[in-house]
SEMI-642610 format. One record per residue: residue in one letter; x, y, z of N, C-alpha, C in turn. Coordinates in steps of 0.1 Angstrom, whole numbers, plus 5000, padded with zeros to 4 digits. Example, Ala and Ser with C-alpha at 12.3 -4.5 7.8 and 13.67 -1.06 7.14 Angstrom:
BEGIN
a513249435078512349555078513249675078
s512849785071513749895071512950005079
***
This chain:
BEGIN
x074226029022075526089035075826239028
x076026289041076326469038077726509040
x078326559034079926589043080026749038
x080526829048080626959049082326969041
x082827029032084026999029084527199030
x085327209037085627359039087027379034
x087027479029088227549022088227669036
x089427679039089427789055089827899051
x090427909036090328049030089028129020
x089328229019088328289015088128298997
x089028208990089528268974088328098971
x087028208965085828078962086628008944
x087328068939087727948930088027858935
x088927838944089827748948088427608959
x087727728964086527648972086027508957
x085527568948085027478940085527398930
x086927418929087927328924088027208935
x088227248948088227158959086827088958
x085527158957084627058963084126978948
x084527028931084526908919085426788921
x086726798931087426708935086626618938
x086426648952085526598965084226528955
x083826548948082226498944082826398932
x084426388924084526308914084826168926
x085326178937085226078944084525968954
x083426068954082226048967081525898960
x080925858969080225768963079125808961
x077925748952076525758948075525808959
x075025868961074325938975075026008990
x075926038984077026128991076626228987
x076526368994076226488990077226578998
x078326648987079226718988078726858989
x079226929003078927049004080127129004
x080527178996082027288995081727438999
x082527479009081827609015083327659018
x083727819022084527859027083927979038
x085028019047084028139053084028269049
x083028359051083028499043084328609049
x084828539053086128639060087628549064
x088428619062089728529063090828579052
x091728509052093028529041092328459028
x092928529024092528449009093428349001
x094528319012095428189012095828179023
x096128059031096828019039098027979038
x099528059041100528029039101828089054
x101627969061101927969073101427979088
x102027989094101628019105100028109109
x100928229107099828349109098428349101
x098328339087097328279080096628179087
x097328059089096327959095095727969111
x096428089115095828139131094528219124
x094828319118093128429111092128339106
x092728249103091328149093090728069102
x090928049116090327919125089027979127
x088928109133087328169137086328159129
x086728159115085728159102085428059102
x086627949098085927779098085127759111
x085527809125084727729134083327749131
x083127919129082027929129080727879122
x081727859107081127769094080627639099
x081227599112080827459112080027439126
x079727519132078827589145077727589137
x077927649128076427709118075927619112
x076827509108075727459097075227359100
x074227269094073427199095073127119090
x073026959091072826829089073626759079
x075226779089076326669079076326629087
x077126509078077326389085079226349091
x079826459083081226469084081926609080
x083026629081083826729079084926729073
x085226769061086526799057087126879059
x088526919068089227059065090227069056
x089727149047090227129030091927219031
x092927259039093827319039095127189047
x095627189039096627069040097727059047
x097527229059098227299072097127189082
x096527149079095127059089094627189100
x094327289093094227439100092727429111
x093327459122092127429135091627269134
x092127189132091627079136091727009149
x092327009158091226999173090627109174
x090327219173089027289179088127259170
x088227199155086827159150086527029152
x087126949162086526819166086026849183
x086226969187085527029203084427079190
x084227119182082727169182081527069176
x082026989169081126879163081326749171
x080626639171080826499171080926429159
x080426449152081026429137082326389134
x082726339128084126289123084926429114
x085726449119086426569112088026529108
x088226499096089626479090089626619078
x091526599087092226689080092426639065
x092926719053093326679039095026619043
x095626699054096826649057097226499063
x096226509074096226389083095726289074
x095126319062094426199053095426149045
x096126219040096826219028098526169035
x098826149044099926109053099825949053
x098425929061098425809065098025689053
x097325729043097425709034098625659025
x099625739023100825739018101825629024
x101625619042102125519046101725389044
x100325359038099825249038099925209025
x101025299015100925249001102325228999
x103825309005104925339003105525309015
x106725259014107625239027108325369029
x108425489021108625639023108125739016
x107825829018107125979007107526099009
x107326159000108226299000106726389000
x107026479007105526619004105726678994
x105626768985105626898976104526958976
x104927068987103927178989104027318982
x104327398988104127538977105027618984
x105127728992106127788999106727719009
x108227729008109027719020108827789034
x107827869035107127939047106527819054
x105327759045104927629049105427519053
x106727469056107027369055107227319068
x107527429079107727399096106327329098
x105127419096103827339099103827219096
x103627199083104027039076104426949086
x105726959087106726879093106626859109
x106026959116105326979132104226869130
x103526859120101826779119102426659116
x103726619108103926489102104726429121
x105226469125106026429140104526409149
x103826519150102426499156101726359150
x101726329140100626199135101926089139
x103026099141104125979143104325899130
x104525999120104926009104106226059102
x106926109106107926209103108826059098
x109225989104110225889099109825819086
x108525809084108425779067108225849059
x108125979066108526119055109826149052
x110226139040112226169039112026299039
x111126379029111526499030109726639028
x110026729032108926819031110026919019
x109226899010109426968998108927108991
x109627248988108827318989108727348972
x107627378963108027398947108027568947
x108127648959107827798956107027868949
x105927748949104427858938103727918950
x103528008953102028118956101228028956
x100428028968099227928967098427968954
x097928088952096928178945097528158929
x098628108925099428108917098627948909
x097827858917097827738913096227818906
x095727948908094327958900094628008893
x095828028887096128168876096028088864
x095328038852095428038840096728048835
x097727938828098927978820099428048833
x099728018845101327998850102227868854
x103027858856103927748858104127668868
x102927658875102827638887103127428886
x102327418877102327258874103527238871
x104427258862105627248860106927248871
x106427348876107627378893107227268901
x105627188902105727098909106226978907
x105826948892106126828884107926828887
x108826918886110326948887110526908902
x109626948915110126888927110026758932
x109026678920108526538922109526468917
x110026538906111026458900112226458907
x112026568916114126548924113626478936
x112226458941111826338954112426268948
x111626208932112326058929113726018929
x114526148927115726098921116826078937
x116126198941116926268951116626198971
x115326208968114826128982114325998981
x114825908971114225808968112925768972
x111925878973110625868970109425738964
x109025678975108525588965106825628963
x106225738968105225818968105225988967
x104426048965104226208969102726208972
x103026288981101826368986101826538983
x100826538978100526738972100526808986
x101026868988100726969000100327069001
x098827108991098227198991096927158986
x095827208993094327158985094527178972
x094727338965094927378958095427338943
x095927198949096627108936095926998939
x094426948940093726858942093626828927
x093526898917093226858902094226838895
x095726828901097126788894097426638895
x097026588909097226448911096926338905
x096026308893095926168884096926198874
x097226318872098326318859099426358865
x099826398875101326368877101826218883
x100626118888101125998891101225918876
x100525958867101025928855101925948848
x102225998850103926128844105026078854
x104926038866106125988872105825858876
x105025778878104625628877104725638888
x104325728901104125648915102625698919
x102425668929101025748939101625858940
x100725948933100826118940098926098944
x099426188960097926168968097526328964
x096426338966095626458972094926408984
x095026518996094226489005092926489004
x092626578997090726628992090326458992
x090526398978089726308978089926208993
x091626198996091726129006090726099022
x090426219023089626279033088326259031
x088126269020086326209016086026069019
x087126029009087325859011087325799030
x087625859035088025849052086825859058
x086125999055085026059057084025929057
x083725889046082325769041082625689045
x084125659049084325479060083425519073
x084225609082083825649094082125669093
x081525739086079825749087079325589083
x080025529075078925409073079425269086
x080625339096080825269101080025299116
x079825419116079225469130079725569141
x081125579133082025619142081725789145
x082225829158081725999163083326029162
x083526139168084226209173084126189194
x084826149200084926149217084726269222
x083826249229083626389240083726409252
x084726319251085726279262087126319259
x087226409275089226469271089026569261
x090026589257090826709247090126779240
x088426679231087426679225086526669231
x086426739244084926749251084526869247
x083326879241082727049238083327179251
x083227269241083727389250082727459257
x083427469272082527499280081727639278
x080327659281079227809280080527879290
x080728009282081628099297080728269296
x080528349302079728469306080628549296
x080028599287080828689278081328639264
x081628499264082028449255081128439244
x082028359232081128329219080228199225
x078928199216078228049222078627979219
x078727859226078527709226078127699215
x078827549212078527489198077127419203
x076227419188075027319194075227179193
x074127129200074626959202073926899188
x074826779188074226759172073126679172
x072026629163071026589162071326439162
***
């Protein structure tokens, strides 16, 4: 099995960290290919960054070969619907994956993300997935995404402090980490705070493996039908083998 893990931003250090996390949880025989587009924003912090990252991400999917599933490794689930139009292989966003797993582990959970400007997009997705009532609150630790890659930054301490507040003030029974760049923190934070702390990267890889084993593919009917070829437009996606 071969899973394409796409970091939609262009920060290679984050892509490598995401790939390492995905490989730790992947089953024997599953190959993880972690990539990022050559062009786009260095980090995704809000609606604008999300929008300009989508074309590069879709081009990676469109031109990649021989993958069985795709993980979109941005917690905003950047371009998720469009990506499902490009391939019939399963495509899973890390936000979507973590929310659903949290809802099966706890009655209510809180999300701890990076900057406050990212909160509206995550709240929108929770409503879209039908899980807004299970999420007590989306909290911002006010840690810029790129600080997660800086040695010696206080990012982990600030994220941990927000988890502590979520436990006390929200009565959260689980925490979802709201950024792919936090993937290496989940296990230590779960042990420190004595509750499930979910990282969407590993959740998405596990879901992709299950879908592939079950022989499931993304529907080609309705909203996820492949885009129609149009004169003067970009090349239509290749048909899956």
